[in-house]
N, C-alpha and C positions, 0 to 999 in steps of 0.2 A: 539359227539360235544364238550362235556365238556373236554374230554381228549385232543382234538385238540386245544382248547383255552389254556389249561395248557402248551401244547408243544410249542405253539407260544410264550407265555409269557416267558417260560424258555429260548428259543433260543434268543428272543429279549433282555432279560436282560443279558444273557451270552455274547452276541456279542456287544450290544449297550453300556453297561457300560464301558468296557475297551476302546472302540473307543472314547467315550465322554471324558474319563479321558485323553487320549493321545491328543485329539484335544484341550481341555482346557489347558493342560500343554504347548503345543506349543504356544498357544495364550498368555498365561501368560508370557512365556519367551520373546516373541516378544514385549509385552508391557513394561516389565522390562528394556529391553535394551534401550527403548526410554523414560524411566523415567515417565511413565504414572501411575497415582494413581489408575486407574481402575484395575490394576493387583491384588491389594489386595482384591477387591470384587470377582473377578473370582476365586482367590485362596480359598476364603471362600465357594464359590459354589462347587468347586471341592472337597474340603476336608470335608465339613459338609453337605451341602444340598443334593448333589448327592448321597453319600453313604446311608444317611437315607432314601431318596426317593426309592432307589433300594431295601432296606430291607423292606420298607412298601409295595411296589408293589409285592415283592416276597411272603410275608406272605398273602397278600390279594388275589392274582390271581394264585399263584402256590400252596401254602399250603392251600389256601381257608379257612383261619381262620375266625371266626365270627367277623363281622364288629363292633359289640357292645362289643366285649371282651376287657378286661382291657389291655392286651398286645398290641393289635392293636391300641387302643386309646392312649396308652402311646407313642408308636412310632409315631403316627400321631401328637400328641402334640409336640414332639421333632422336628418333621419335620417343623411344622409351626413356631416354635421359631427360627429355623435355617434360615427359609425364611425371617422372620422379621429382624433378625440380618444382613443378606446379603443385604436386601433392604435398611436398614439404612446406611450400608457401601457404597452402590451405591450412595445414596443421598449425603453423605458426600464427596465422590470423585467428583461428578459432580458440587456441589455448593461451596464447601469450599476448597478442596485440590488444585483445579485449579484456585482459585480466583486471579484476578490481584491485584497488589498493589494499595493502596489508594482507594479501593472500599469498600462498606459496608460489603461485604462477607469476605474480608480480615481482617476487624476490629472486626468481631465477636469473642469474647474470646473463647478459647478452653474449658475453664471451663463451659461456657454456652452450648456449643455443647455437651459436655459429659453429663450434666444434662438433656438436651432435649432428648438425646438418651436413657438415663435411663428411663425417663418417658414414652417414646414411646414404649420401650420394655415391661414395666409393663402394659401399656394399651393393647398392642398386646397380651400379655399373658392372660389378663383378657378376651379378645374377644375369644381366642382359648379355654379357659376353658368353656366359655358359649356355644360355637358352638359344640365343640367336646364332652365335658363331660355333656352338658346340665345343667350346674351349675347355680343356682340362685345367682346372684351377689349382690342382694339388701342387704342381711344380711352382706355379706362380705364388701360392701361399707360402711355400717353403722359402722361395727366394725373397719374398717380402719379409718373412720372419728374420732371416739373416741380415737383410739390408736394414730392417728396423733396429736390430741390435747394434749394428755398426753406427747408424745415424744417431741412435740414442746416446751411445758413448761419446760421439763427437759433439753432440749438442746438449749434453747433460745440464750445462749451466742455463742455456736458453729454455730447455724443457722444465727445469726446476723453477725458473721465473714464471713460466706459463702456469704451472700447477699452483704455485704460491699465489699468482694472480687470481686463479679460480677460487681459491680459499678466501682471499680477501674480498672478492666480489660477492661471495655467498654471505660472508659475515657483514659486509658493508659498514666498516668502521668510519668511512668518510666517503664523500661524493665530490663531484666537480663543484668548485666554488668555496669549499671548506678551507680554513687556515689551519695548517699543521706545524707541529714541531717534531721533526724526525732526527733524533740525535741532537746535534748542535745546529741543525738547519731549520729555518722557519720560512714557510712559503705558502702560497695559495694553490690549490689543486686546479690545474687548467685542462688536464687530460688524463684518462686512465685507459690504457690499451692492453694488448695481449701480453706484452713483455714488461712494461714499466709504468711508473707514475711520473707525470711531469708537473713540477712545481715552479711557480714564479715567485721569486723572493722579493723582499721590500726594496732591493736594489734594482728591480726590474730585470733580473737575470733568470734564465730558465735552467732548471736543474732536473736531470733525468735520473730517477732512482729505480733500479730493477726491482721487480716484485720479490725476488729472493732476498735482496738486501733489506727492503722495507719490512718484510715479514719477520725479520730477526731483530728489529729495533723496537724501542718503546715509543709509541706514537701518542702525542698529545694533540687532541682536536680542540681548537679554540672556538669552533662554531657549533659544537654539540655537547650536551643535549640542548643547550640554549645558545643563541648567538652572543649573549652577554659574555664579556671577558673582564676579569678582575686583574687590575694592574697594581703592583706594589712599588713604591718609591721611598727611598730612605733619605732623610734630610736632617742635618745637625744644626742645633742652636746652642748658644753659649750657656754655661752653667749659671750665669747671672739672670737668665731669662726664666720666669716661672713656667713650669711645664703646662699648667692649665691654660695659661695665656697662649703658649705656642700651639697647643692642641686646638684651641678656639680659632686662632688665625689660620691654621692649615685647613680646618674643616670649612670655614667660610670661604676661603680661597678656592677649594675644590668645588664647593657648591656653585660658585659664580663662574666657573670656567666652562666655556662652551664645549660640548661634547661629553662631559662627565655627567652621568645620570644621577638624578636626585633620588631615584628609587631603583635599586637598593641605594641607601644613603652611604656616602663615603665614611670610612672608619679611620681613626687616628690612634696609633699605639705608641706609648713610650717604650722604645725598644731596648736601649742599653745606655750605660754611662761610659763613654769612650775617653780616650786620652785628652782630646781637645774640645769635645762637645757632647751634649746629650743628644742621642740619635732617636729620631722619631720615624715611624713608618706610616705612610699614607696608602690606604687601600681604597681604590675607587673602581667603578664599573663603567665600561664603554659598550656601545651597541655593536660596533663593527671594528674588528681587529685591524683592518686596513687603515683606519684613522689613528692608530696608536701613536705613531711618531709625532704627528701634528698636535694631538691632544696633549701628549706628554710635554712637548716643547712649550705649548701655551701655558700649561699649569706651572712648569718650572720658572717661566718668565714672570708670571704673576706672583709667585712666592717672594721674589726679591722685593717687588714693590710693596707687597703686604707687610713684609718684615721691616722695611724702612718706615712705613706709617706707624707700626706698632712698637718701634724702637727695639726690635729683636735683632740680635747679632748672629750672623752666619760666620763662625770663626774659621780662620785659616788653619790648615793642619800643621801648625808650627808651635813651638814653645814660646809663650809670651810672658814678659816680665811687666807687672803692673806697679807703678809708682803712685802712691796715693798722696795727694797734697791737700786734702781737705775738700769741703763742698764747693769752694770757690772755683776749682778747676773746671768742673762741668758747666758752671754758670758762665765762665769766660768763654768756653768753647761755643756754647749756645749763642751768646751775645755776638761773637764774631760771625757765626753763620747767619744770624738775622741781619747783621749790618751789611753783609755781602748781598743779601737778597733785596735790600731796600731800593736798589736801582730799578727794579721791575715794578715797584709799587707806584700807582698813579699819584700825582702831586696833591690831589684833593683829599687823600686819605691821611688824616692827622695822627700818625703813629707816635709822634714825639721825637725827642732827641735820641741819637744813637746810644749815648751813654746810659740812657734809662731802660734800654731793652733788656738788660740783664735781669732786672726785677720782674719782667713779664714772661720769663721762660716757662712758667707754668700755665700762662694764659694764651700764649701765641705758639703754635706748633707748625713746623714744616712737614708736609706730607707729599708723598709721591704716588701717582696712579699710572698704571700701564694702559696702553691703548686697548679700548674695549671695556675697561672697568668703569663702574659707576662711582663717581665721587660723591654724589648725592642721590638718594633713592626716594622715589615718590612714596609718601605714607610715613616716612621717618620723621621724628620730631626735629625741629630746627632750633639749635642752640648755639650756632656759631655763624660767622661770616667768613667766606672763603675768597681770597684774592689770588688770582692766577699769576704766578711768577714766570712760568715758561710753559709752552705747549698750547694745545687747543682743545676745546670741548664743545659739546652740543647740548642745548637745553631741549628736552623732549617732554611730551605730555600725552596722557592717554585720552582717546576720544570717547564718544558715547558707547561704542561697542568694545572698548578695552584695548584697541590697538594703539601702539606707541607711535606718535608722530613727531617729526622734527619741528622745533619752534624757532630757535635762534642759535647761531654759532657764537662761541666765546673765544677770546684770544688773550694773550698776555696783557696784564694791566686791568682787566675787567674782573668783576667779582660776582658771586652768586651765593645763595642761601638767605638772602635778605627777605624773601617772601614769607618763609616760615618763621624767620627770626622775629620779625616785627608783628606778625599776625598772631603768634603764639599757638598756631595750629600746625598739624603735620604738613609736610611739604606736598604741594600739588604738582610738582614737576620732578623730573630726574635730570641729572647732569652726567653725561658719559664722556670719558676721555676719547677724543679722536686721534690723539697723539700722546706721547709720553708727557704727563702732566705733573707739574710741581706747584703746589698751592700753599699759601699761608693761612692757617685756620685760626681766626681770632675769636675768642670766647665772647659771650653776650655782655659780660661785665666790662671788658675792655672796650667794646663798641659803645657802650653807654658813656664811658669816660671820654671817648673820642668825640661824641656828640656834645657833651658838656663843654669840652675844650673848644670845639669849633662847630657851632650850630648849623653853619652852612653845609656841613657834611650830611646832615639829615635831609636837607633839601635835595642834594645830589642823589641820595639813595631813593628818595620819594619819587623823583622824576624817572629814574631808571626802573623802579618798581612798577609804576603806572604803564610804562611802555611794554614791559614784559607781560603784565596782566592782559593788556589788549591783544598782544601777539598770541598768548595762550588761548584766549577766548575766540580769536579769529580762526585758529586752527580747528577748534571744536565746532564752530559754526559751519565752516566749509565742509567738514566731514558729515555733519548732520544734514546739511542742505543736499549733499550728494546722495544720501540715503533716501531722502524724501522724493 
């Protein structure tokens, strides 16, 4: 009879174990293809619980070892620990891995789940020791209580950070990827662990802040509730500059700066009247805080060029004495500046004698454009001719589907604006500075005087005008042909 039982157990374990492994393997593969978290639990059963169970049954029913022996008890303890681990994995899969968004199960921090799992494993291990080894746990609990008190006092800072971390993870004021200001520190969250939060600053430095410290600070989250961030910049202009003009220039500069959002629209405020300037505040919005430094630099660079074009003065923080010598002083200064720029004007442009330039100060204006700015925008009325004194630009036009295409490059000595000026219609092209650009803007009345003085100038303009019209038409035809 005994030999018969041994034979049955031997055959059962020999055949049953491989079949169960194959069956569980197929089931795990099926669950993995459907993305089910239950596959992890079944894998633990196949790789841990089942092998230990087979060894335990083999020693108990085939080898018939003593049930009170140390070897059998040790294997039994290992088996129950594996069962506890698989059971906790099953609970985690059922309650938390498949939790729907915006439910209490989805909001439970992973840190708390890991701590609860550790405590349950320790509790299960204690029960196994009491049942399998008949251990008296009263003394062990007393010793653990005293040891816990000593360890708690020694690790109170670490435990305080852990508890603060649990509170922060429950509240979830920030997540990985958010940009934060913690005290005087600004950085992006790259990791949240049991003890601390890791930030990467704009200087690409990693800063570790313990939960206990960060829980006592005021936290500003630049990424929530929206990823939009409002930046404020203060700029001063001279008291001689009209505030409405300064506000208009700052607003148009902000709207044309890449990275600054048009919705919400930038806002300009007259902030204060200070010692050397009227201070204005520009409030604009960006989409990603990590681009702040680049966008801020781009905007501040363009402010200088816009101020130069609009004759706005950015004063020095010093005391300045003004000596007024009548209206001729400004005219002489303008005439000198024009005379210095004549070297870049092509010889076929009949501007007249240098001494006559002072009377054209109201009709001829020097303007500066920064790289990427539009010196001429498609759709705007053309009432002036622009001669490039220094820098480079690119003529662009929109094709049939509205995409902007490059047409012709422009360099020093060339001009633009003639297409709209002579047709009397809005400009059909745009001109964008590809380098810092200085241009001489000549009004329509002065251009007419130049043509009357030298009729060949009109022929020069007409030839260039025809070449550019063909180039614009060719770009649009190529694009249209490609779409067909």
